[in-house]
C-alpha positions in Angstrom: 5.8 27.7 1.0 7.6 29.6 -1.7 10.9 28.9 -3.5 13.4 30.0 -0.9 11.9 28.2 2.1 11.1 25.1 0.1 14.6 24.6 -1.1 16.0 25.3 2.4 13.7 22.9 4.1 13.6 20.2 1.3 16.5 19.8 -1.0 17.6 19.5 -4.6 16.6 16.8 -6.9 19.0 14.1 -8.0 19.0 11.2 -10.4 19.3 7.7 -9.1 23.0 7.8 -8.6 22.7 10.6 -6.1 19.7 9.7 -4.0 19.1 10.4 -0.4 17.2 12.7 2.0 13.6 12.6 3.1 11.2 9.9 2.2 8.7 10.4 -0.6 8.6 9.1 -4.2 6.7 9.7 -7.4 6.3 8.4 -10.9 4.3 8.6 -14.0 3.7 6.9 -17.3 1.9 6.8 -20.7 -0.9 4.3 -21.0 -0.9 4.1 -17.2 -0.5 7.8 -17.2 -1.1 8.5 -20.9 1.8 11.0 -21.1 3.7 12.5 -18.3 2.8 15.9 -19.5 -0.4 14.9 -21.4 -4.1 15.1 -20.7 -4.2 12.4 -18.1 -3.9 14.2 -14.8 -4.6 11.4 -12.3 -2.3 11.0 -9.3 -1.6 8.2 -6.9 -0.1 8.8 -3.4 1.4 5.7 -1.8 2.1 5.8 2.0 4.4 3.1 3.3 3.7 2.3 7.0 7.2 1.0 7.5 7.8 -1.7 10.1 4.5 -3.7 10.0 1.4 -1.9 11.2 -0.8 -3.7 13.8 -4.1 -3.7 11.9 -6.0 -5.4 14.8 -5.4 -2.3 17.0 -6.1 0.1 14.1 -9.4 -1.4 12.9 -10.7 -3.6 15.7 -13.0 -6.5 14.8 -15.9 -6.0 17.2 -17.5 -9.3 16.3 -14.4 -11.0 17.8 -13.7 -8.4 20.4 -13.8 -10.8 23.4 -11.4 -13.3 21.8 -9.1 -10.5 20.8 -9.1 -9.1 24.4 -8.2 -12.6 25.7 -5.3 -12.8 23.3 -4.1 -9.3 24.2 -4.8 -8.8 27.9 -2.1 -6.1 28.2 -2.8 -4.4 24.9 -6.5 -4.3 24.0 -8.4 -1.0 24.0 -11.7 -1.1 25.9 -14.6 -1.3 23.5 -16.3 1.8 24.9 -13.2 3.9 24.0 -13.1 2.9 20.4 -14.5 5.1 17.6 -17.5 3.7 15.7 -16.6 3.1 12.1 -19.2 0.4 11.3 -21.4 -2.0 13.3 -18.5 -4.5 13.3 -15.4 -2.3 13.1 -14.1 0.0 15.9 -11.3 2.5 15.2 -8.4 3.3 17.5 -9.4 6.5 19.3 -6.4 8.3 17.8 -7.9 7.8 14.3 -10.5 10.5 14.4 -9.4 11.8 11.0 -9.8 8.4 9.4 -13.2 8.1 11.0 -14.2 11.5 9.5 -12.8 10.4 6.1 -14.9 7.3 6.2 -18.1 9.2 7.3 -17.5 11.5 4.3 -17.4 8.7 1.9 -13.7 9.1 1.1 -12.3 5.8 2.5 -12.2 2.2 1.3 -10.8 -0.4 3.7 -9.5 -3.6 2.1 -9.3 -6.3 4.8 -6.5 -8.7 5.5 -4.1 -8.0 2.7 -0.9 -10.0 2.4 0.6 -12.6 0.0 0.7 -16.5 0.1 3.7 -17.9 2.0 4.3 -14.8 4.1 7.9 -13.9 4.9 8.1 -12.2 8.3 11.5 -10.6 7.6 11.3 -6.8 7.2 13.8 -6.7 4.4 12.4 -9.6 2.3 8.8 -8.8 2.8 9.3 -5.1 1.9 11.2 -6.3 -1.2 8.2 -8.5 -2.2 5.8 -5.6 -1.8 8.0 -3.2 -3.8 8.8 -5.6 -6.6 5.3 -7.1 -6.7 6.3 -10.7 -7.0 5.4 -14.0 -5.4 7.3 -15.0 -2.2 9.5 -17.4 -4.0 10.4 -15.1 -6.8 13.2 -12.6 -7.0 13.3 -9.6 -9.3 15.5 -6.6 -9.5 12.7 -4.4 -10.9 9.8 -2.8 -9.2 6.2 -3.4 -10.2 5.9 0.1 -11.7 9.5 0.1 -12.9 8.6 -2.8 -15.3 5.9 -0.7 -16.7 8.1 2.3 -17.2 10.7 0.2 -19.0 8.1 -0.7 -21.6 6.6 2.7 -22.0 9.7 4.9 -21.8 12.7 3.2 -23.4 15.9 5.3 -23.3 15.5 6.4 -19.7 17.4 8.2 -18.2 19.6 9.2 -21.2 16.8 10.6 -23.3 14.9 12.5 -20.5 13.8 15.1 -19.7 12.7 16.1 -23.2 10.2 18.5 -24.7 7.5 15.9 -24.4 8.3 14.8 -20.9 9.5 17.7 -18.8 8.7 16.5 -15.3 10.1 13.7 -13.2 8.8 10.2 -13.6 9.2 9.7 -9.9 10.0 11.8 -6.8 11.4 10.8 -3.4 11.3 12.9 -0.3 13.3 10.5 1.8 16.6 8.7 2.5 16.1 6.3 -0.5 14.0 6.0 -3.6 11.1 3.7 -3.8 11.9 0.2 -5.1 8.5 0.2 -6.9 10.2 2.4 -9.5 13.3 0.3 -10.2 13.7 -0.5 -13.9 16.1 -2.8 -15.6 18.8 -0.2 -16.1 17.9 2.6 -13.7 15.5 3.7 -11.1 12.8 5.9 -12.5 12.5 7.9 -9.2 14.3 11.0 -8.2 15.1 12.3 -4.7 14.6 15.6 -2.9 17.6 15.9 -0.6 18.2 17.8 2.7 20.4 20.7 1.8 20.9 24.1 3.4 21.8 26.1 0.3 20.0 27.5 -2.7 20.8 26.9 -6.3 21.6 23.9 -8.5 24.4 21.4 -8.7 27.5 22.8 -10.2 29.3 20.4 -12.6 32.7 22.0 -12.1 33.8 20.4 -15.4 34.1 22.1 -18.8 34.1 20.3 -22.2 35.8 18.7 -23.9 36.1 15.6 -21.6 38.9 13.1 -21.9 38.4 10.5 -24.6 38.7 7.5 -22.4 36.8 5.5 -19.7 37.4 8.3 -17.2 35.9 10.8 -19.6 32.9 8.6 -20.2 32.2 8.2 -16.5 32.7 11.9 -15.8 30.4 12.7 -18.7 27.7 10.6 -17.2 28.1 12.5 -13.9 28.0 15.9 -15.6 24.9 14.9 -17.6 23.2 13.7 -14.5 23.8 17.0 -12.7 22.4 18.9 -15.7 19.2 16.7 -15.7 18.9 17.1 -12.0 18.9 20.8 -12.3 16.4 20.7 -15.0 14.0 18.6 -12.9 14.7 20.8 -9.9 13.6 23.9 -11.8 10.3 22.2 -12.7 9.6 21.1 -9.1 10.5 24.5 -7.6 8.3 26.2 -10.2 5.4 24.0 -9.3 5.8 24.6 -5.5 6.1 28.3 -6.2 3.0 28.3 -8.2 1.0 25.9 -6.1 -1.2 26.5 -3.1 -2.4 24.9 0.1 -5.6 26.1 1.8 -6.1 23.8 4.8 -4.0 24.0 8.0 -2.0 20.8 8.3 -0.8 19.2 11.6 2.8 20.0 12.6 4.3 16.6 11.9 6.6 15.3 9.1 4.1 13.2 7.2 1.5 15.9 7.2 4.0 18.5 5.9 5.1 16.1 3.1 1.5 15.7 2.1 1.1 19.4 2.1 4.0 19.8 -0.3 2.5 17.1 -2.6 -0.7 19.2 -2.7 1.3 22.2 -3.6 3.2 20.4 -6.3 -0.1 19.0 -7.9 -1.9 22.3 -7.6 1.1 24.1 -9.1 1.0 22.0 -12.2 3.7 19.3 -11.7 2.8 16.4 -13.9 4.4 13.7 -11.7 1.8 11.0 -11.3 2.7 8.8 -8.3 4.0 10.0 -4.9 5.4 7.6 -2.3 6.0 8.7 1.3 7.1 6.7 4.2 6.1 6.8 7.9 8.5 4.6 10.0 8.1 3.3 13.5 5.5 0.6 13.1 7.8 -2.3 14.3 6.2 -2.2 17.7 7.8 -5.1 19.5 7.8 -3.1 22.7 6.0 -0.2 24.2 3.2 -0.2 21.6 1.0 1.0 24.4 1.6 2.6 27.8 1.0 0.1 30.6 -2.4 0.8 32.2 -3.3 3.2 29.4 -3.7 1.2 26.2 -5.1 4.2 24.2 -1.7 5.9 24.5 1.8 4.9 23.5 4.0 4.7 20.3 1.3 3.2 18.1 -1.3 5.7 19.1 1.1 8.6 18.3 1.8 7.1 14.8 -1.9 6.5 14.1 -2.8 10.0 15.1 -0.1 11.6 12.9 -1.1 9.4 10.0 -4.9 9.9 10.5 -4.8 13.7 10.9 -2.4 14.1 8.0 -4.5 12.1 5.6 -7.7 13.9 6.6 -6.1 17.3 6.2 -4.6 16.3 2.8 -8.0 15.1 1.5 -9.8 18.2 2.7 -7.0 20.4 1.1 -7.5 18.6 -2.2 -11.2 19.3 -2.0 -10.6 23.0 -1.2 -8.2 23.2 -4.1 -10.8 21.5 -6.3 -8.3 18.8 -7.4 -9.7 16.0 -5.2 -11.1 14.0 -8.2 -7.5 13.8 -9.6 -5.9 12.1 -6.6 -6.3 8.9 -4.7 -4.1 7.6 -1.9 -3.2 4.1 -0.6 -1.4 2.8 2.5 0.6 -0.4 2.7 2.8 -2.2 5.2 5.1 -5.1 4.8 3.1 -7.3 7.1 0.7 -7.1 10.1 1.4 -8.3 13.7 0.7 -11.5 15.5 -2.7 -11.8 17.2 -1.2 -12.5 20.7 0.6 -9.6 22.4 4.0 -10.1 24.0 5.2 -9.4 27.6 6.9 -6.2 26.4 3.6 -4.4 25.8 4.0 -5.0 22.0 3.3 -7.3 19.1 5.6 -9.4 16.9 5.8 -9.9 13.2 2.6 -11.4 11.7 0.9 -11.9 8.4 -2.0 -9.8 6.9 -3.0 -6.2 7.6 -5.7 -3.8 6.2 -5.0 -1.4 3.4 -6.6 2.0 3.2 -7.5 3.6 -0.1 -8.8 7.2 0.1 -10.1 9.9 -2.2 -13.2 11.2 -3.9 -13.2 8.5 -6.7 -13.3 5.3 -4.7 -16.0 2.8 -3.8 -16.1 3.9 -0.2 -16.8 1.2 2.3 -15.2 -2.1 3.4 -14.0 -4.8 1.1 -13.7 -8.2 2.8 -14.8 -9.4 6.2 -13.2 -9.0 9.6 -10.4 -11.3 10.4 -11.6 -14.3 12.5 -10.1 -14.5 16.0 -10.5 -17.9 17.7 -11.0 -18.6 21.4 -7.6 -20.4 21.5 -5.0 -18.5 19.5 -1.7 -20.1 18.5 1.4 -18.3 19.8 2.6 -17.7 16.2 -0.8 -17.0 14.6 -1.2 -14.0 12.4 -4.2 -12.6 10.6 -5.0 -14.8 7.6 -4.8 -13.4 4.1 -8.0 -12.6 2.3 -6.7 -10.5 -0.6 -3.3 -10.6 -2.3 -1.6 -7.2 -2.3 -0.7 -7.6 -6.0 -4.5 -7.7 -6.8 -4.9 -4.4 -5.0 -2.0 -2.9 -6.9 -3.3 -4.3 -10.2 -6.9 -3.1 -9.6 -5.6 0.5 -9.1 -3.4 0.2 -12.2 -6.4 -0.9 -14.3 -9.2 1.3 -12.9 -7.3 4.5 -12.1 -4.6 4.6 -14.8 -6.3 2.5 -17.5 -3.7 -0.3 -17.8 -5.0 -3.3 -19.7 -5.7 -6.4 -17.6 -3.3 -8.4 -19.8 -0.5 -6.0 -19.0 -1.4 -6.1 -15.3 -1.0 -9.9 -15.3 2.3 -9.5 -17.0 3.7 -6.9 -14.6 2.3 -8.6 -11.4 1.0 -12.1 -11.6 -1.2 -14.3 -13.7 -3.6 -15.1 -10.9 -4.6 -11.4 -10.6 -8.0 -10.9 -9.1 -9.8 -7.6 -9.9 -11.1 -5.8 -6.8 -13.7 -3.0 -7.3 -11.9 -0.2 -5.5 -12.2 2.7 -7.9 -15.4 4.4 -9.2 -16.1 7.0 -11.9 -16.1 9.9 -9.4 -19.8 10.4 -9.7 -21.0 8.5 -6.6 -19.7 7.9 -3.1 -21.2 5.7 -0.4 -20.1 4.2 2.9 -22.0 0.9 2.2 -19.8 -2.2 2.3 -18.6 -3.2 -1.1 -19.0 -6.9 -1.9 -17.2 -7.9 -5.1 -19.5 -10.8 -5.8 -22.4 -10.9 -3.3 -24.3 -13.9 -4.6 -22.1 -16.7 -3.2 -22.1 -18.7 -0.1 -19.0 -20.4 1.3 -18.6 -22.7 4.3 -16.5 -25.6 5.5 -17.2 -28.6 7.8 -16.7 -30.3 10.1 -14.8 -28.1 12.4 -12.8 -29.5 14.1 -12.0 -31.9 11.3 -9.9 -35.1 11.0 -8.8 -36.7 7.8 -11.2 -34.9 5.5 -12.6 -31.4 5.3 -15.5 -30.4 3.0 -15.8 -27.0 1.5 -19.3 -26.0 0.3 -19.7 -23.4 -2.3 -23.0 -22.0 -3.7 -23.0 -19.4 -6.5 -25.4 -18.0 -9.0 -23.1 -18.2 -12.1 -20.2 -20.2 -13.5 -17.0 -19.2 -11.7 -13.4 -20.3 -11.2 -13.0 -21.7 -7.7 -9.7 -21.8 -5.9 -9.1 -23.3 -2.5 -5.8 -23.0 -0.6 -5.1 -24.0 3.0 -2.5 -22.1 5.0 -1.0 -22.6 8.5 -0.8 -20.0 11.3 2.3 -18.2 9.8 0.8 -17.9 6.3 2.5 -20.8 4.6 0.3 -22.6 2.0 0.3 -26.2 3.0 -2.3 -27.5 0.5 -4.0 -26.4 -2.7 -7.2 -28.3 -3.0 -8.6 -27.0 -6.3 -8.4 -24.4 -9.0 -11.0 -25.0 -11.6 -14.1 -23.7 -13.2 -17.4 -24.8 -11.6 -20.9 -24.5 -12.8 -23.7 -22.4 -11.3 -25.3 -23.9 -8.2 -24.1 -25.7 -5.0 -20.9 -27.8 -4.8 -19.4 -29.9 -2.1 -15.7 -30.1 -2.5 -13.9 -32.7 -0.4 -10.3 -31.9 0.7 -8.0 -34.7 1.8 -6.4 -33.4 5.0 -4.9 -36.7 6.2 -1.3 -35.3 5.9 -2.0 -32.2 8.0 -0.8 -32.1 11.5 -3.1 -31.2 14.4 -3.5 -27.4 14.8 -5.1 -24.3 13.4 -5.4 -23.7 9.6 -7.1 -21.2 7.3 -9.1 -22.2 4.3 -9.0 -19.4 1.6 -11.8 -19.8 -1.0 -11.6 -17.6 -4.0 -14.8 -17.6 -6.2 -14.3 -15.2 -9.1 -13.8 -11.8 -7.6 -15.0 -12.8 -4.1 -12.9 -14.2 -1.3 -13.7 -15.9 2.0 -11.2 -17.1 4.5 -12.3 -19.6 7.1 -10.5 -20.6 10.3 -10.5 -24.3 11.0 -8.9 -26.7 13.4 -7.4 -30.1 12.7 -8.1 -32.3 15.7 
């Protein structure tokens, strides 16, 4: 796609005051990204599965298949129609591209990602994921915007400049990504839908009035000039870039194709964020009597085929070791299906990280599905999403752990997602393999015992959550010596029902489903 067709189909670029259009965003940085136009050429592509993806229908836990089928009699996909990803994970049959990606050693699946005290509101949960805060915190800045504020003071007034010619962030979408929001301005730009060529005309000649009106008008004029400068860089990259692989004819695939062209064309923007909407599948998630088809199947096929084509294109362009991608969704769905052939807002969902420089495999265990599922029960959290974000910041962009804890949260847990690009394997990645965690009795009454056995001194944290993801009890958070430990948990104040015991031992996590009798 060359300059004329790109501008006609895409848009012009605007600064934060003039955002709108498609849905894609990008950013870059200095320690995280060294310099926007420097030697560090690593790129992150974020894909927002907007609406709350049903992870249980995407990556089906075969070890709990019968229980899942009982909880979803009008929704479950027959086991013999699932694609085989691992011995215990079956893929939705529409996800052939993701299956190929996994077989090629280009996919890491992080199981059951959420945050403590899950909020099941779309708006609030998306805000939490974008800002990278705890559920009871409120910040106006994004998790990457806070980094940009530290590394690039003076934005937007002092940019672009001779050292930083390219945008810190790009958005092909109706709004910019909240991840890029800084204290004073959003570091992302937008590519708008327009049907004409050329730049934004200011229509104003200097000198401007020496009053408040003149100051405001001057800001607008300066913004237009910066927009045109960034637009010229983006158009130049697309014009110089290339794409070798044939992409599917859907919007997310075509956006990924443009990203590949931008990267291959030399654009130094470091993070791209695109959005695929439609995952709020309260109704018609499947077609009645044909559970392999329906709205969810169509979304997964578009996503899966697009990601696979993108990864293959990066390989063909010989830039695959520069790029990793990551999906996220504001929450998962409830385990039990509803009468409208859909699922309602839940808790945790899997995250996919793809590329040639990842520890390919599965991090975490399959979510546990009981024989009797509560009407409000969601998938329990294993990994906090902020730890996934922080691990990528550390290992892909080289951000110091102390800064990660400052930008995200003090309880950050490093997860081994990224490798040095030299090896890939589809073996399951276990962060700390030499531990053993259990709880008993189950069902329990006034006291529950958590047993932990480990081969080295570690910090052990135990939290108990209810079926909607609310933390109802924190039992311990302290360093324990090597060996076996029996940790009693006073549960006399808990009401009868289903609970989840999350045990974090160093870098390892185990979530156990228990019942208070």
